[in-house]
N, CA, C and O atoms as a printed pandas DataFrame, in Angstrom:
     atom_number atom_name residue_name chain_id  residue_number  x_coord  y_coord  z_coord
0              1         N          MET        A               1   76.726   52.158   19.951
1              2        CA          MET        A               1   75.337   52.568   20.075
2              3         C          MET        A               1   74.743   51.968   21.361
3              4         O          MET        A               1   74.808   50.754   21.559
4              5         N          PRO        A               2   74.169   52.800   22.229
5              6        CA          PRO        A               2   73.638   52.311   23.515
6              7         C          PRO        A               2   72.424   51.372   23.283
7              8         O          PRO        A               2   71.631   51.547   22.358
8              9         N          LYS        A               3   72.336   50.407   24.146
9             10        CA          LYS        A               3   71.266   49.426   24.074
10            11         C          LYS        A               3   69.979   50.032   24.668
11            12         O          LYS        A               3   69.983   50.615   25.752
12            13         N          LYS        A               4   68.886   49.869   23.916
13            14        CA          LYS        A               4   67.576   50.370   24.426
14            15         C          LYS        A               4   67.071   49.440   25.485
15            16         O          LYS        A               4   67.153   48.222   25.328
16            17         N          THR        A               5   66.547   49.983   26.568
17            18        CA          THR        A               5   65.922   49.181   27.599
18            19         C          THR        A               5   64.461   49.368   27.543
19            20         O          THR        A               5   63.965   50.478   27.345
20            21         N          LYS        A               6   63.737   48.255   27.721
21            22        CA          LYS        A               6   62.294   48.332   27.730
22            23         C          LYS        A               6   61.795   48.773   29.108
23            24         O          LYS        A               6   62.274   48.312   30.144
24            25         N          ILE        A               7   60.838   49.662   29.082
25            26        CA          ILE        A               7   60.241   50.094   30.349
26            27         C          ILE        A               7   59.189   49.079   30.728
27            28         O          ILE        A               7   58.331   48.727   29.919
28            29         N          ASN        A               8   59.256   48.617   31.941
29            30        CA          ASN        A               8   58.262   47.654   32.463
30            31         C          ASN        A               8   56.888   48.296   32.333
31            32         O          ASN        A               8   56.654   49.395   32.835
32            33         N          SER        A               9   55.970   47.589   31.643
33            34        CA          SER        A               9   54.635   48.171   31.424
34            35         C          SER        A               9   53.883   48.430   32.723
35            36         O          SER        A               9   53.115   49.387   32.825
36            37         N          ALA        A              10   54.111   47.567   33.721
37            38        CA          ALA        A              10   53.431   47.771   34.981
38            39         C          ALA        A              10   53.951   49.050   35.660
39            40         O          ALA        A              10   53.164   49.812   36.222
40            41         N          ARG        A              11   55.266   49.288   35.612
41            42        CA          ARG        A              11   55.773   50.517   36.161
42            43         C          ARG        A              11   55.292   51.749   35.412
43            44         O          ARG        A              11   55.022   52.789   36.013
44            45         N          LYS        A              12   55.185   51.620   34.067
45            46        CA          LYS        A              12   54.731   52.732   33.266
46            47         C          LYS        A              12   53.263   53.078   33.616
47            48         O          LYS        A              12   52.909   54.250   33.744
48            49         N          ARG        A              13   52.433   52.052   33.765
49            50        CA          ARG        A              13   51.035   52.297   34.123
50            51         C          ARG        A              13   50.898   52.899   35.502
51            52         O          ARG        A              13   50.054   53.762   35.744
52            53         N          LYS        A              14   51.725   52.436   36.383
53            54        CA          LYS        A              14   51.690   52.931   37.760
54            55         C          LYS        A              14   51.995   54.404   37.786
55            56         O          LYS        A              14   51.346   55.162   38.506
56            57         N          ALA        A              15   52.957   54.814   37.024
57            58        CA          ALA        A              15   53.320   56.211   36.954
58            59         C          ALA        A              15   52.225   57.048   36.329
59            60         O          ALA        A              15   52.007   58.189   36.736
60            61         N          GLU        A              16   51.518   56.484   35.322
61            62        CA          GLU        A              16   50.469   57.224   34.624
62            63         C          GLU        A              16   49.209   57.298   35.461
63            64         O          GLU        A              16   48.520   58.318   35.435
64            65         N          ASN        A              17   48.881   56.237   36.214
65            66        CA          ASN        A              17   47.623   56.179   36.961
66            67         C          ASN        A              17   47.858   55.992   38.451
67            68         O          ASN        A              17   47.638   54.899   38.973
68            69         N          PRO        A              18   48.304   57.044   39.154
69            70        CA          PRO        A              18   48.487   56.874   40.591
70            71         C          PRO        A              18   47.142   56.653   41.286
71            72         O          PRO        A              18   46.108   57.068   40.763
72            73         N          PRO        A              19   47.140   56.014   42.440
73            74        CA          PRO        A              19   45.874   55.790   43.143
74            75         C          PRO        A              19   45.235   57.119   43.543
75            76         O          PRO        A              19   45.921   58.090   43.864
76            77         N          ASP        A              20   43.915   57.132   43.512
77            78        CA          ASP        A              20   43.158   58.314   43.885
78            79         C          ASP        A              20   43.182   58.466   45.410
79            80         O          ASP        A              20   42.645   57.602   46.102
80            81         N          PRO        A              21   43.769   59.504   45.949
81            82        CA          PRO        A              21   43.851   59.636   47.417
82            83         C          PRO        A              21   42.495   59.980   48.057
83            84         O          PRO        A              21   42.334   59.905   49.275
84            85         N          ASP        A              22   41.530   60.357   47.214
85            86        CA          ASP        A              22   40.240   60.773   47.772
86            87         C          ASP        A              22   39.263   59.640   47.900
87            88         O          ASP        A              22   38.104   59.889   48.232
88            89         N          ILE        A              23   39.659   58.405   47.657
89            90        CA          ILE        A              23   38.728   57.276   47.716
90            91         C          ILE        A              23   39.388   56.144   48.459
91            92         O          ILE        A              23   40.562   55.852   48.233
92            93         N          THR        A              24   38.655   55.505   49.337
93            94        CA          THR        A              24   39.188   54.370   50.047
94            95         C          THR        A              24   39.030   53.083   49.227
95            96         O          THR        A              24   38.313   53.056   48.226
96            97         N          GLU        A              25   39.703   52.033   49.663
97            98        CA          GLU        A              25   39.594   50.751   48.943
98            99         C          GLU        A              25   38.138   50.280   48.951
99           100         O          GLU        A              25   37.638   49.800   47.933
100          101         N          GLN        A              26   37.453   50.414   50.093
101          102        CA          GLN        A              26   36.066   49.973   50.201
102          103         C          GLN        A              26   35.183   50.741   49.246
103          104         O          GLN        A              26   34.295   50.168   48.614
104          105         N          GLN        A              27   35.424   52.052   49.135
105          106        CA          GLN        A              27   34.640   52.891   48.217
106          107         C          GLN        A              27   34.916   52.462   46.775
107          108         O          GLN        A              27   34.002   52.435   45.952
108          109         N          ALA        A              28   36.138   52.137   46.475
109          110        CA          ALA        A              28   36.505   51.712   45.118
110          111         C          ALA        A              28   35.802   50.374   44.771
111          112         O          ALA        A              28   35.307   50.204   43.657
112          113         N          VAL        A              29   35.764   49.443   45.724
113          114        CA          VAL        A              29   35.094   48.188   45.495
114          115         C          VAL        A              29   33.563   48.391   45.335
115          116         O          VAL        A              29   32.931   47.774   44.477
116          117         N          THR        A              30   33.012   49.236   46.153
117          118        CA          THR        A              30   31.580   49.560   46.065
118          119         C          THR        A              30   31.257   50.165   44.708
119          120         O          THR        A              30   30.252   49.807   44.095
120          121         N          GLU        A              31   32.092   51.073   44.235
121          122        CA          GLU        A              31   31.864   51.726   42.957
122          123         C          GLU        A              31   32.026   50.736   41.817
123          124         O          GLU        A              31   31.246   50.763   40.865
124          125         N          ALA        A              32   33.030   49.857   41.892
125          126        CA          ALA        A              32   33.249   48.837   40.860
126          127         C          ALA        A              32   32.033   47.901   40.811
127          128         O          ALA        A              32   31.555   47.562   39.729
128          129         N          ARG        A              33   31.532   47.484   41.984
129          130        CA          ARG        A              33   30.382   46.591   42.017
130          131         C          ARG        A              33   29.154   47.286   41.397
131          132         O          ARG        A              33   28.398   46.650   40.663
132          133         N          ARG        A              34   28.950   48.563   41.679
133          134        CA          ARG        A              34   27.852   49.342   41.146
134          135         C          ARG        A              34   27.926   49.390   39.594
135          136         O          ARG        A              34   26.930   49.188   38.901
136          137         N          LEU        A              35   29.107   49.656   39.101
137          138        CA          LEU        A              35   29.325   49.766   37.640
138          139         C          LEU        A              35   29.051   48.424   36.958
139          140         O          LEU        A              35   28.419   48.361   35.904
140          141         N          VAL        A              36   29.556   47.328   37.605
141          142        CA          VAL        A              36   29.332   45.990   37.015
142          143         C          VAL        A              36   27.843   45.658   37.027
143          144         O          VAL        A              36   27.300   45.229   36.009
144          145         N          VAL        A              37   27.183   45.847   38.151
145          146        CA          VAL        A              37   25.735   45.535   38.270
146          147         C          VAL        A              37   24.925   46.326   37.239
147          148         O          VAL        A              37   23.996   45.795   36.630
148          149         N          ASN        A              38   25.287   47.605   37.048
149          150        CA          ASN        A              38   24.563   48.436   36.082
150          151         C          ASN        A              38   24.806   47.945   34.655
151          152         O          ASN        A              38   23.962   48.135   33.779
152          153         N          ALA        A              39   25.940   47.326   34.427
153          154        CA          ALA        A              39   26.288   46.835   33.055
154          155         C          ALA        A              39   25.731   45.481   32.767
155          156         O          ALA        A              39   25.735   45.067   31.608
156          157         N          VAL        A              40   25.241   44.748   33.770
157          158        CA          VAL        A              40   24.797   43.363   33.578
158          159         C          VAL        A              40   23.701   43.238   32.504
159          160         O          VAL        A              40   23.813   42.344   31.665
160          161         N          PRO        A              41   22.658   44.069   32.476
161          162        CA          PRO        A              41   21.658   43.877   31.408
162          163         C          PRO        A              41   22.239   43.929   30.007
163          164         O          PRO        A              41   21.886   43.105   29.162
164          165         N          GLY        A              42   23.111   44.867   29.748
165          166        CA          GLY        A              42   23.770   44.969   28.429
166          167         C          GLY        A              42   24.649   43.777   28.146
167          168         O          GLY        A              42   24.645   43.226   27.046
168          169         N          ILE        A              43   25.394   43.390   29.141
169          170        CA          ILE        A              43   26.301   42.221   28.950
170          171         C          ILE        A              43   25.470   40.970   28.672
171          172         O          ILE        A              43   25.786   40.220   27.748
172          173         N          VAL        A              44   24.453   40.740   29.424
173          174        CA          VAL        A              44   23.593   39.556   29.222
174          175         C          VAL        A              44   22.937   39.615   27.845
175          176         O          VAL        A              44   22.846   38.594   27.163
176          177         N          SER        A              45   22.493   40.759   27.440
177          178        CA          SER        A              45   21.891   40.885   26.082
178          179         C          SER        A              45   22.927   40.524   24.997
179          180         O          SER        A              45   22.603   39.856   24.015
180          181         N          GLY        A              46   24.137   40.964   25.189
181          182        CA          GLY        A              46   25.176   40.657   24.217
182          183         C          GLY        A              46   25.497   39.160   24.190
183          184         O          GLY        A              46   25.704   38.579   23.124
184          185         N          VAL        A              47   25.536   38.545   25.374
185          186        CA          VAL        A              47   25.807   37.092   25.457
186          187         C          VAL        A              47   24.659   36.313   24.850
187          188         O          VAL        A              47   24.874   35.322   24.152
188          189         N          ILE        A              48   23.439   36.757   25.115
189          190        CA          ILE        A              48   22.266   36.104   24.497
190          191         C          ILE        A              48   22.340   36.151   23.014
191          192         O          ILE        A              48   22.036   35.165   22.343
192          193         N          SER        A              49   22.736   37.267   22.483
193          194        CA          SER        A              49   22.844   37.463   21.025
194          195         C          SER        A              49   23.844   36.462   20.448
195          196         O          SER        A              49   23.577   35.816   19.435
196          197         N          LYS        A              50   25.003   36.343   21.109
197          198        CA          LYS        A              50   26.004   35.373   20.678
198          199         C          LYS        A              50   25.480   33.945   20.765
199          200         O          LYS        A              50   25.708   33.140   19.862
200          201         N          ALA        A              51   24.784   33.635   21.842
201          202        CA          ALA        A              51   24.231   32.297   22.024
202          203         C          ALA        A              51   23.231   31.970   20.905
203          204         O          ALA        A              51   23.204   30.853   20.390
204          205         N          LYS        A              52   22.414   32.963   20.541
205          206        CA          LYS        A              52   21.436   32.769   19.482
206          207         C          LYS        A              52   22.136   32.526   18.139
207          208         O          LYS        A              52   21.583   31.861   17.263
208          209         N          ASP        A              53   23.338   33.058   17.981
209          210        CA          ASP        A              53   24.090   32.879   16.747
210          211         C          ASP        A              53   24.779   31.523   16.702
211          212         O          ASP        A              53   25.440   31.181   15.721
212          213         N          GLY        A              54   24.616   30.756   17.776
213          214        CA          GLY        A              54   25.167   29.390   17.765
214          215         C          GLY        A              54   26.419   29.206   18.557
215          216         O          GLY        A              54   27.042   28.148   18.467
216          217         N          HIS        A              55   26.818   30.174   19.324
217          218        CA          HIS        A              55   28.053   30.013   20.116
218          219         C          HIS        A              55   27.737   29.229   21.393
219          220         O          HIS        A              55   27.077   29.729   22.304
220          221         N          TYR        A              56   28.213   28.021   21.432
221          222        CA          TYR        A              56   27.911   27.085   22.516
222          223         C          TYR        A              56   28.338   27.630   23.883
223          224         O          TYR        A              56   27.563   27.561   24.837
224          225         N          LEU        A              57   29.547   28.164   23.993
225          226        CA          LEU        A              57   30.041   28.610   25.305
226          227         C          LEU        A              57   29.213   29.737   25.874
227          228         O          LEU        A              57   29.027   29.819   27.088
228          229         N          HIS        A              58   28.709   30.615   25.006
229          230        CA          HIS        A              58   27.873   31.714   25.464
230          231         C          HIS        A              58   26.569   31.145   26.029
231          232         O          HIS        A              58   26.106   31.552   27.094
232          233         N          ALA        A              59   26.000   30.212   25.302
233          234        CA          ALA        A              59   24.740   29.605   25.766
234          235         C          ALA        A              59   24.977   28.854   27.105
235          236         O          ALA        A              59   24.206   28.988   28.055
236          237         N          ARG        A              60   26.031   28.093   27.138
237          238        CA          ARG        A              60   26.337   27.313   28.359
238          239         C          ARG        A              60   26.546   28.242   29.550
239          240         O          ARG        A              60   26.053   27.966   30.644
240          241         N          MET        A              61   27.269   29.335   29.349
241          242        CA          MET        A              61   27.481   30.299   30.429
242          243         C          MET        A              61   26.149   30.834   30.968
243          244         O          MET        A              61   25.937   30.922   32.178
244          245         N          LEU        A              62   25.260   31.186   30.035
245          246        CA          LEU        A              62   23.948   31.670   30.456
246          247         C          LEU        A              62   23.165   30.618   31.219
247          248         O          LEU        A              62   22.545   30.923   32.239
248          249         N          PHE        A              63   23.188   29.378   30.735
249          250        CA          PHE        A              63   22.472   28.302   31.416
250          251         C          PHE        A              63   23.055   28.081   32.805
251          252         O          PHE        A              63   22.307   27.868   33.760
252          253         N          ASP        A              64   24.376   28.127   32.931
253          254        CA          ASP        A              64   25.021   27.962   34.211
254          255         C          ASP        A              64   24.656   29.104   35.124
255          256         O          ASP        A              64   24.398   28.893   36.309
256          257         N          LEU        A              65   24.629   30.328   34.586
257          258        CA          LEU        A              65   24.306   31.511   35.376
258          259         C          LEU        A              65   22.937   31.441   36.026
259          260         O          LEU        A              65   22.766   31.879   37.164
260          261         N          ILE        A              66   21.957   30.893   35.312
261          262        CA          ILE        A              66   20.608   30.816   35.865
262          263         C          ILE        A              66   20.285   29.449   36.485
263          264         O          ILE        A              66   19.178   29.237   36.981
264          265         N          GLY        A              67   21.243   28.535   36.455
265          266        CA          GLY        A              67   21.022   27.236   37.064
266          267         C          GLY        A              67   20.197   26.293   36.208
267          268         O          GLY        A              67   19.576   25.366   36.728
268          269         N          PHE        A              68   20.181   26.518   34.899
269          270        CA          PHE        A              68   19.435   25.662   33.989
270          271         C          PHE        A              68   20.342   24.616   33.403
271          272         O          PHE        A              68   21.214   24.929   32.591
272          273         N          ALA        A              69   20.149   23.367   33.806
273          274        CA          ALA        A              69   20.978   22.272   33.291
274          275         C          ALA        A              69   20.390   21.669   32.051
275          276         O          ALA        A              69   19.250   21.203   32.070
276          277         N          VAL        A              70   21.139   21.664   30.972
277          278        CA          VAL        A              70   20.671   21.126   29.718
278          279         C          VAL        A              70   20.579   19.603   29.835
279          280         O          VAL        A              70   19.583   19.019   29.408
280          281         N          ALA        A              71   21.573   18.964   30.391
281          282        CA          ALA        A              71   21.608   17.517   30.596
282          283         C          ALA        A              71   22.529   17.223   31.755
283          284         O          ALA        A              71   23.497   17.937   32.020
284          285         N          THR        A              72   22.198   16.165   32.423
285          286        CA          THR        A              72   23.075   15.791   33.569
286          287         C          THR        A              72   24.315   15.126   32.986
287          288         O          THR        A              72   24.223   14.313   32.066
288          289         N          PRO        A              73   25.482   15.483   33.533
289          290        CA          PRO        A              73   26.704   14.898   33.003
290          291         C          PRO        A              73   26.722   13.359   33.220
291          292         O          PRO        A              73   26.265   12.857   34.247
292          293         N          ALA        A              74   27.244   12.665   32.254
293          294        CA          ALA        A              74   27.383   11.186   32.355
294          295         C          ALA        A              74   28.412   10.868   33.378
295          296         O          ALA        A              74   29.379   11.606   33.566
296          297         N          ALA        A              75   28.198    9.732   34.063
297          298        CA          ALA        A              75   29.204    9.254   35.046
298          299         C          ALA        A              75   30.467    8.945   34.318
299          300         O          ALA        A              75   30.442    8.288   33.277
300          301         N          GLN        A              76   31.562    9.398   34.833
301          302        CA          GLN        A              76   32.860    9.154   34.172
302          303         C          GLN        A              76   33.607    8.049   34.845
303          304         O          GLN        A              76   33.659    7.945   36.070
304          305         N          SER        A              77   34.191    7.217   34.001
305          306        CA          SER        A              77   35.009    6.102   34.496
306          307         C          SER        A              77   36.359    6.647   34.935
307          308         O          SER        A              77   36.814    7.662   34.407
308          309         N          ALA        A              78   36.980    6.016   35.854
309          310        CA          ALA        A              78   38.289    6.386   36.257
310          311         C          ALA        A              78   39.315    6.104   35.128
311          312         O          ALA        A              78   40.364    6.740   35.030
312          313         N          ILE        A              79   38.943    5.103   34.276
313          314        CA          ILE        A              79   39.825    4.713   33.150
314          315         C          ILE        A              79   39.101    5.097   31.867
315          316         O          ILE        A              79   37.891    4.905   31.749
316          317         N          ALA        A              80   39.836    5.633   30.918
317          318        CA          ALA        A              80   39.246    6.005   29.655
318          319         C          ALA        A              80   38.692    4.742   28.943
319          320         O          ALA        A              80   39.265    3.664   29.099
320          321         N          PRO        A              81   37.630    4.852   28.195
321          322        CA          PRO        A              81   37.011    3.683   27.539
322          323         C          PRO        A              81   37.985    2.933   26.645
323          324         O          PRO        A              81   37.915    1.706   26.585
324          325         N          ILE        A              82   38.860    3.586   25.969
325          326        CA          ILE        A              82   39.792    2.899   25.092
326          327         C          ILE        A              82   40.747    2.040   25.939
327          328         O          ILE        A              82   41.121    0.942   25.528
328          329         N          VAL        A              83   41.134    2.534   27.106
329          330        CA          VAL        A              83   42.016    1.747   27.972
330          331         C          VAL        A              83   41.286    0.501   28.472
331          332         O          VAL        A              83   41.873   -0.578   28.557
332          333         N          GLU        A              84   39.973    0.661   28.808
333          334        CA          GLU        A              84   39.199   -0.513   29.281
334          335         C          GLU        A              84   39.116   -1.525   28.171
335          336         O          GLU        A              84   39.272   -2.718   28.432
336          337         N          LEU        A              85   38.876   -1.106   26.925
337          338        CA          LEU        A              85   38.782   -2.021   25.821
338          339         C          LEU        A              85   40.103   -2.752   25.605
339          340         O          LEU        A              85   40.103   -3.970   25.427
340          341         N          LEU        A              86   41.224   -2.040   25.617
341          342        CA          LEU        A              86   42.533   -2.681   25.469
342          343         C          LEU        A              86   42.810   -3.666   26.595
343          344         O          LEU        A              86   43.353   -4.743   26.350
344          345         N          MET        A              87   42.456   -3.327   27.791
345          346        CA          MET        A              87   42.681   -4.248   28.898
346          347         C          MET        A              87   41.862   -5.519   28.762
347          348         O          MET        A              87   42.356   -6.614   29.031
348          349         N          ARG        A              88   40.589   -5.373   28.336
349          350        CA          ARG        A              88   39.744   -6.535   28.124
350          351         C          ARG        A              88   40.331   -7.428   27.026
351          352         O          ARG        A              88   40.363   -8.653   27.148
352          353         N          GLU        A              89   40.795   -6.778   25.949
353          354        CA          GLU        A              89   41.367   -7.570   24.848
354          355         C          GLU        A              89   42.632   -8.295   25.278
355          356         O          GLU        A              89   42.855   -9.438   24.881
356          357         N          MET        A              90   43.460   -7.645   26.083
357          358        CA          MET        A              90   44.678   -8.275   26.540
358          359         C          MET        A              90   44.374   -9.460   27.434
359          360         O          MET        A              90   45.027  -10.499   27.343
360          361         N          ASN        A              91   43.389   -9.306   28.291
361          362        CA          ASN        A              91   43.038  -10.365   29.200
362          363         C          ASN        A              91   42.334  -11.533   28.524
363          364         O          ASN        A              91   42.429  -12.660   29.010
364          365         N          SER        A              92   41.645  -11.306   27.444
365          366        CA          SER        A              92   40.881  -12.372   26.770
366          367         C          SER        A              92   41.649  -13.029   25.650
367          368         O          SER        A              92   41.190  -14.026   25.093
368          369         N          ALA        A              93   42.806  -12.498   25.306
369          370        CA          ALA        A              93   43.591  -13.045   24.195
370          371         C          ALA        A              93   44.119  -14.449   24.582
371          372         O          ALA        A              93   44.570  -14.674   25.705
372          373         N          ALA        A              94   44.048  -15.345   23.644
373          374        CA          ALA        A              94   44.571  -16.717   23.882
374          375         C          ALA        A              94   46.096  -16.640   23.962
375          376         O          ALA        A              94   46.723  -15.866   23.238
376          377         N          PRO        A              95   46.689  -17.450   24.851
377          378        CA          PRO        A              95   48.135  -17.433   24.986
378          379         C          PRO        A              95   48.884  -17.797   23.705
379          380         O          PRO        A              95   50.016  -17.362   23.495
380          381         N          ASP        A              96   48.234  -18.610   22.836
381          382        CA          ASP        A              96   48.902  -19.006   21.579
382          383         C          ASP        A              96   48.993  -17.849   20.606
383          384         O          ASP        A              96   49.872  -17.836   19.743
384          385         N          SER        A              97   48.092  -16.867   20.729
385          386        CA          SER        A              97   48.044  -15.794   19.730
386          387         C          SER        A              97   49.023  -14.635   20.101
387          388         O          SER        A              97   49.130  -13.667   19.348
388          389         N          ALA        A              98   49.719  -14.728   21.231
389          390        CA          ALA        A              98   50.611  -13.683   21.620
390          391         C          ALA        A              98   51.820  -13.654   20.692
391          392         O          ALA        A              98   52.328  -14.715   20.331
392          393         N          PRO        A              99   52.297  -12.481   20.296
393          394        CA          PRO        A              99   53.476  -12.406   19.425
394          395         C          PRO        A              99   54.688  -12.904   20.113
395          396         O          PRO        A              99   54.808  -12.756   21.329
396          397         N          SER        A             100   55.617  -13.502   19.375
397          398        CA          SER        A             100   56.848  -14.025   20.000
398          399         C          SER        A             100   58.040  -13.147   19.757
399          400         O          SER        A             100   59.139  -13.456   20.219
């Protein structure tokens, strides 16, 4: 029985959707930009709906989009707090208490 070979999906798509010879790359980009800009109100409304339902990432994306900072990020240490604690404990331990 002959072995079935899978057709590469990218090749299959390329054969099904050849480039439109009547449009330049710049025209395609311009049209794509127009379509996206026209869709923005609906997209934003959908994201707002999700944010109102309690989805944190949707709310955060909206806040980032408009430049609204909920809180300033805390300064981060180069070393994780647990590592700092362990290092302090190791340095302050009495020599007699070290395991043998």
